[in-house]
C-alpha positions as CSV (number, residue, x, y, z in Angstrom):
1,X,-59.9,-42.0,-10.6
2,X,-57.9,-38.8,-10.9
3,X,-56.5,-37.5,-8.4
4,X,-55.5,-33.5,-8.8
5,X,-52.6,-32.3,-6.6
6,X,-52.8,-28.8,-4.7
7,X,-51.0,-26.4,-6.4
8,X,-48.3,-25.1,-4.4
9,X,-48.2,-21.1,-3.9
10,X,-44.5,-20.7,-4.1
11,X,-42.3,-19.1,-1.1
12,X,-40.8,-16.4,-2.8
13,X,-40.8,-14.8,-6.5
14,X,-38.3,-14.5,-9.0
15,X,-37.9,-10.9,-8.2
16,X,-37.8,-11.1,-4.1
17,X,-34.6,-13.3,-5.5
18,X,-33.1,-10.6,-7.3
19,X,-30.5,-8.7,-6.1
20,X,-28.7,-5.6,-7.4
21,X,-24.8,-7.1,-7.8
22,X,-24.1,-3.7,-7.0
23,X,-24.7,-4.5,-3.4
24,X,-21.3,-6.8,-3.1
25,X,-18.9,-4.0,-4.8
26,X,-15.9,-2.7,-2.7
27,X,-16.3,1.0,-0.9
28,X,-14.2,2.4,-3.1
29,X,-16.2,1.0,-6.2
30,X,-19.7,1.8,-4.8
31,X,-18.5,5.5,-4.1
32,X,-17.2,5.8,-7.8
33,X,-20.2,4.6,-8.7
34,X,-22.0,7.0,-6.9
35,X,-20.1,10.4,-8.3
36,X,-20.4,9.3,-11.6
37,X,-23.7,8.5,-11.5
38,X,-24.2,11.5,-10.1
39,X,-21.9,13.3,-13.0
40,X,-23.5,11.3,-16.0
41,X,-26.6,9.8,-14.7
42,X,-27.7,6.0,-14.1
43,X,-28.3,5.4,-18.2
44,X,-24.8,6.0,-18.8
45,X,-22.6,3.2,-18.8
46,X,-19.6,4.7,-17.2
47,X,-20.1,4.8,-13.7
48,X,-21.3,0.9,-14.0
49,X,-18.4,0.0,-16.1
50,X,-16.0,2.3,-13.6
51,X,-17.0,0.6,-10.6
52,X,-16.7,-2.7,-12.3
53,X,-13.4,-2.1,-13.2
54,X,-12.3,-0.7,-9.2
55,X,-14.0,-4.0,-8.2
56,X,-11.8,-6.5,-9.8
57,X,-8.7,-4.9,-8.6
58,X,-7.5,-7.7,-5.5
59,X,-6.8,-5.6,-3.3
60,X,-8.0,-2.7,-1.2
61,X,-4.9,-0.5,-2.0
62,X,-5.3,-0.8,-5.7
63,X,-8.9,0.0,-5.8
64,X,-7.8,3.2,-3.7
65,X,-5.4,4.7,-5.6
66,X,-6.9,3.8,-9.3
67,X,-10.2,5.2,-8.1
68,X,-8.5,8.3,-7.3
69,X,-6.0,8.5,-10.5
70,X,-8.9,7.9,-12.5
71,X,-11.0,10.8,-11.4
72,X,-8.3,12.5,-12.7
73,X,-8.5,11.4,-15.3
74,X,-12.5,11.6,-15.6
75,X,-12.3,15.8,-15.1
76,X,-10.3,16.2,-17.3
77,X,-11.9,14.4,-20.6
78,X,-14.6,16.3,-18.5
79,X,-13.7,19.7,-19.1
80,X,-12.0,19.0,-22.3
81,X,-15.1,18.3,-24.0
82,X,-15.0,14.3,-24.3
83,X,-16.8,11.5,-22.6
84,X,-14.1,9.4,-20.7
85,X,-15.9,6.3,-22.8
86,X,-14.9,7.9,-25.8
87,X,-10.9,9.2,-25.4
88,X,-8.1,9.6,-28.3
89,X,-4.8,9.2,-28.2
90,X,-4.4,13.2,-28.4
91,X,-6.4,13.6,-25.5
92,X,-4.6,11.3,-23.6
93,X,-1.0,12.2,-24.3
94,X,-2.0,15.9,-23.3
95,X,-3.6,14.2,-20.3
96,X,0.0,13.3,-19.2
97,X,1.4,16.8,-20.7
98,X,-1.2,18.6,-18.3
99,X,-0.7,16.1,-14.8
100,X,3.3,18.1,-15.1
101,X,1.8,21.9,-14.6
102,X,-1.4,21.2,-12.9
103,X,-1.9,22.1,-9.3
104,X,-2.7,19.8,-7.1
105,X,-6.0,19.5,-4.3
106,X,-5.2,20.9,-1.1
107,X,-7.9,21.9,1.7
108,X,-8.4,25.2,2.5
109,X,-7.3,25.9,6.2
110,X,-10.0,27.9,8.1
111,X,-12.7,26.5,5.4
112,X,-15.6,24.1,5.9
113,X,-14.7,20.4,6.3
114,X,-13.6,18.7,2.9
115,X,-13.0,22.0,1.4
116,X,-10.7,21.9,-1.5
117,X,-9.1,23.9,-4.1
118,X,-6.5,23.7,-6.9
119,X,-3.4,25.3,-5.1
120,X,-0.6,22.8,-4.2
121,X,2.1,22.2,-6.4
122,X,2.2,20.3,-8.9
123,X,2.2,16.4,-9.0
124,X,4.9,14.2,-7.9
125,X,6.0,11.7,-10.7
126,X,4.7,8.8,-9.1
127,X,1.2,10.8,-9.4
128,X,1.2,11.5,-12.1
129,X,2.2,7.7,-13.0
130,X,-0.3,6.2,-11.2
131,X,-3.1,8.6,-12.7
132,X,-2.0,7.4,-16.1
133,X,-1.6,3.8,-15.2
134,X,-5.1,4.2,-13.1
135,X,-6.7,5.3,-17.0
136,X,-4.8,2.7,-19.0
137,X,-5.9,-0.4,-16.7
138,X,-9.8,1.0,-17.0
139,X,-9.3,1.1,-21.1
140,X,-7.8,-2.2,-20.6
141,X,-10.2,-3.6,-18.7
142,X,-13.2,-2.4,-21.2
143,X,-11.2,-4.2,-24.0
144,X,-11.7,-7.5,-21.8
145,X,-15.4,-7.4,-21.1
146,X,-16.5,-5.4,-24.9
147,X,-17.6,-8.0,-27.8
148,X,-15.9,-5.4,-30.6
149,X,-12.6,-4.8,-28.6
150,X,-11.5,-1.4,-27.0
151,X,-8.0,0.0,-28.4
152,X,-6.4,1.4,-25.7
153,X,-5.3,5.6,-25.5
154,X,-2.9,5.4,-23.5
155,X,-0.9,2.5,-24.9
156,X,1.6,4.7,-26.7
157,X,2.0,7.6,-23.9
158,X,4.8,7.9,-22.2
159,X,5.1,7.6,-18.2
160,X,7.0,9.1,-15.9
161,X,10.2,7.3,-15.5
162,X,10.1,6.3,-11.2
163,X,13.2,5.7,-9.5
164,X,12.4,2.3,-7.4
165,X,14.8,3.4,-4.7
166,X,13.3,7.0,-4.5
167,X,11.0,7.6,-1.5
168,X,9.4,11.1,-0.4
169,X,9.2,10.4,3.1
170,X,11.4,10.8,6.2
171,X,12.1,7.9,7.7
172,X,12.4,7.6,12.0
173,X,15.9,6.5,13.4
174,X,15.7,3.6,15.8
175,X,15.7,6.4,19.1
176,X,13.1,8.2,17.4
177,X,10.3,4.9,17.0
178,X,11.4,4.4,21.1
179,X,10.4,8.0,21.3
180,X,7.6,7.5,19.3
181,X,6.0,4.7,21.1
182,X,6.9,5.6,24.9
183,X,4.7,8.7,23.2
184,X,1.9,6.5,22.2
185,X,1.4,4.8,25.4
186,X,1.9,7.0,28.5
187,X,1.6,10.8,26.4
188,X,-1.0,10.0,23.4
189,X,-3.6,13.3,23.8
190,X,-6.7,11.0,23.5
191,X,-5.6,8.8,26.9
192,X,-8.8,6.5,26.1
193,X,-6.7,5.2,23.1
194,X,-3.5,4.6,24.7
195,X,-3.4,1.4,24.9
196,X,-5.1,1.1,20.9
197,X,-1.7,3.4,19.8
198,X,0.7,1.5,21.5
199,X,-0.6,-2.0,20.4
200,X,-0.8,-0.8,16.8
201,X,2.4,0.7,16.6
202,X,4.6,-2.3,18.3
203,X,2.5,-4.8,16.0
204,X,2.9,-2.9,12.9
205,X,6.8,-2.6,13.5
206,X,7.5,-5.7,15.1
207,X,5.8,-7.7,12.6
208,X,6.6,-5.7,9.4
209,X,3.2,-5.5,8.0
210,X,1.5,-3.4,5.3
211,X,-0.9,-0.7,6.8
212,X,-3.5,-3.0,4.9
213,X,-2.7,-6.4,6.2
214,X,-3.4,-5.1,9.5
215,X,-6.5,-3.0,9.3
216,X,-8.5,-6.4,7.8
217,X,-6.8,-8.4,10.3
218,X,-9.4,-9.9,12.6
219,X,-9.6,-10.8,16.3
220,X,-10.4,-14.6,15.0
221,X,-7.0,-14.5,12.9
222,X,-4.9,-15.2,16.1
223,X,-3.4,-18.1,17.5
224,X,-0.6,-20.2,18.7
225,X,1.8,-22.1,16.9
226,X,4.5,-24.1,17.2
227,X,5.8,-22.2,20.6
228,X,4.9,-18.5,18.4
229,X,1.7,-16.1,19.4
230,X,0.9,-15.7,15.3
231,X,-1.4,-13.6,13.2
232,X,-2.6,-15.0,9.9
233,X,-2.6,-12.1,7.8
234,X,-3.8,-11.2,4.3
235,X,-0.3,-10.0,2.2
236,X,0.2,-8.2,-0.7
237,X,-0.3,-10.6,-4.3
238,X,-3.7,-12.1,-1.9
239,X,-2.2,-14.5,-0.3
240,X,-2.2,-15.7,3.1
241,X,0.9,-15.7,5.8
242,X,1.4,-16.3,9.7
243,X,2.9,-13.6,11.6
244,X,5.0,-14.2,14.8
245,X,4.4,-11.7,17.3
246,X,6.7,-10.7,19.9
247,X,6.1,-10.7,23.8
248,X,6.1,-7.3,24.0
249,X,3.8,-7.1,21.5
250,X,1.5,-9.7,21.8
251,X,1.5,-8.3,25.8
252,X,0.7,-4.8,24.5
253,X,-1.9,-6.3,21.9
254,X,-3.7,-8.3,24.4
255,X,-4.1,-5.1,27.4
256,X,-5.8,-3.4,24.5
257,X,-7.9,-6.1,23.6
258,X,-9.2,-6.9,27.6
259,X,-10.4,-10.5,26.8
260,X,-12.4,-9.2,23.6
261,X,-12.5,-12.2,21.2
262,X,-13.7,-11.4,17.9
263,X,-14.2,-8.5,15.5
264,X,-11.5,-6.2,14.2
265,X,-8.3,-6.6,15.3
266,X,-7.9,-2.3,15.8
267,X,-11.3,-0.9,15.5
268,X,-13.3,2.0,16.5
269,X,-15.2,2.9,19.5
270,X,-18.0,1.7,17.5
271,X,-16.4,-1.1,16.9
272,X,-16.2,-0.7,13.3
273,X,-12.8,-1.2,11.4
274,X,-10.6,1.4,11.5
275,X,-9.1,2.9,8.2
276,X,-5.9,4.5,6.9
277,X,-6.3,7.8,7.2
278,X,-6.5,7.4,10.9
279,X,-3.6,5.8,10.9
280,X,-2.1,9.0,9.3
281,X,-3.4,10.8,11.7
282,X,-2.3,9.0,15.1
283,X,1.5,9.1,13.3
284,X,1.4,12.9,12.8
285,X,-0.1,13.9,15.9
286,X,2.4,11.5,17.9
287,X,5.4,12.9,15.9
288,X,4.3,16.3,17.0
289,X,4.0,14.9,20.8
290,X,7.6,12.9,20.8
291,X,9.3,16.6,19.6
292,X,9.5,15.0,16.2
293,X,7.9,17.6,14.4
294,X,5.7,17.6,11.3
295,X,7.4,14.8,9.6
296,X,6.3,13.3,6.2
297,X,5.5,9.8,7.3
298,X,3.2,7.8,6.0
299,X,1.8,4.2,7.5
300,X,3.6,2.2,4.9
301,X,6.7,4.2,6.1
302,X,6.3,2.2,9.1
303,X,7.1,-0.9,7.6
304,X,10.3,0.9,5.1
305,X,12.0,1.7,9.3
306,X,11.2,-1.8,10.4
307,X,13.6,-3.3,7.2
308,X,15.8,-0.2,7.5
309,X,16.9,-1.2,11.0
310,X,16.7,-5.0,10.7
311,X,19.0,-4.5,8.4
312,X,21.3,-2.8,10.3
313,X,21.6,-5.2,12.8
314,X,24.6,-7.2,13.6
315,X,25.3,-10.9,11.6
316,X,21.5,-9.4,9.6
317,X,20.9,-11.6,7.3
318,X,19.1,-10.9,3.8
319,X,17.1,-13.5,2.9
320,X,15.7,-13.7,6.3
321,X,14.6,-9.9,6.7
322,X,12.9,-10.4,3.2
323,X,10.7,-13.6,4.7
324,X,9.6,-11.5,7.4
325,X,9.1,-8.6,5.0
326,X,7.0,-10.7,2.8
327,X,9.2,-9.7,-0.4
328,X,9.9,-12.3,-3.5
329,X,12.5,-10.9,-4.3
330,X,15.6,-9.5,-2.4
331,X,16.0,-6.7,-4.6
332,X,12.8,-5.3,-3.3
333,X,13.9,-5.7,0.5
334,X,17.2,-3.5,-0.5
335,X,14.8,-0.8,-2.0
336,X,13.1,-0.8,1.2
337,X,16.3,-0.1,2.6
338,X,16.6,3.5,4.0
339,X,19.9,2.9,5.2
340,X,22.0,2.6,1.8
341,X,21.3,6.2,1.6
342,X,23.2,7.1,4.4
343,X,26.5,9.4,3.9
344,X,27.8,8.1,7.0
345,X,27.9,4.2,5.3
346,X,29.8,5.3,2.2
347,X,32.7,2.9,2.0
348,X,34.9,5.8,0.3
349,X,35.6,6.7,4.4
350,X,37.5,3.5,5.1
351,X,38.9,3.4,1.8
352,X,40.1,6.9,2.2
353,X,41.2,6.2,5.8
354,X,43.8,3.0,4.4
355,X,44.9,5.1,1.4
356,X,45.9,8.1,4.0
357,X,47.6,5.6,6.4
358,X,49.6,3.9,3.3
359,X,50.6,7.6,2.0
360,X,51.8,8.6,5.3
361,X,53.4,5.5,5.8
362,X,55.5,6.4,2.4
363,X,56.1,10.0,3.2
364,X,57.6,8.8,6.3
């Protein structure tokens, strides 16, 4: 006798299992995709290729910088009647020259929220280099994913020479940092956010962190190791590292967390992740309130200040500061050291004092 087994209906079909991989793209890849779809349509390959390239980058900072630089390149190509995928060397080289004189985008004072016009000064060398690097990186990515290979039109384009020791950002002295911290703790305009502002600045400064490392940290990353309170953060390059938290910063952090045991370490009132523009606004607001004026001090400048002040300490060791700053090379640490540019530190003064004394003694 033959037994017929009942046919089992599958729990689901292939169509319901199929998911759009774009759902896994990071924020800057999704935003670039949406922008390009609005310009070129969904049937064009550019939106998907450009967004995939952004998603391919390791760090959020690189994703943001490359997406910003690519927008400048894409707009230039479109205005000159060329599809970005079909740009050749002549137009790529012209793009480099265009960046030397093109006005930057500026917010319209008194205008609608987000309203921008091209009325600012020309791009700085670093911004020009970023735009060219972004476009070049995009074509390098196309070459990797293309079966036939893609020649990079930016290979022969000359890029600005960047002085690694130069930074347009102004730094704070240690006394100014004390004023900034006191303002955050006691006089921040939004009283409800004073504890967050105070703890954020203390952790950023005393742990010598990149802003993206701090903003991607979670409460679950806090711990205790060999007598130290620590925060395990993702550092540049993708690795993880335990950073010891000094007592004053730990106390401020615990006061801010108020018993919270999960979620983003520094978050908005609704529990969402705090972003870098919010920290920019915080620094500007505190600087004005502390009487420091309109100082060009980005969040990453906090790390530069921390390194500068640490190296100025008596008996400071460059190897210890280097490890604290998460640098692979001590030359990088020295490039962060703003004090080397101080006129007060010129060895010529001590040399001249000795020479003057010797000359005076000889004249006598």
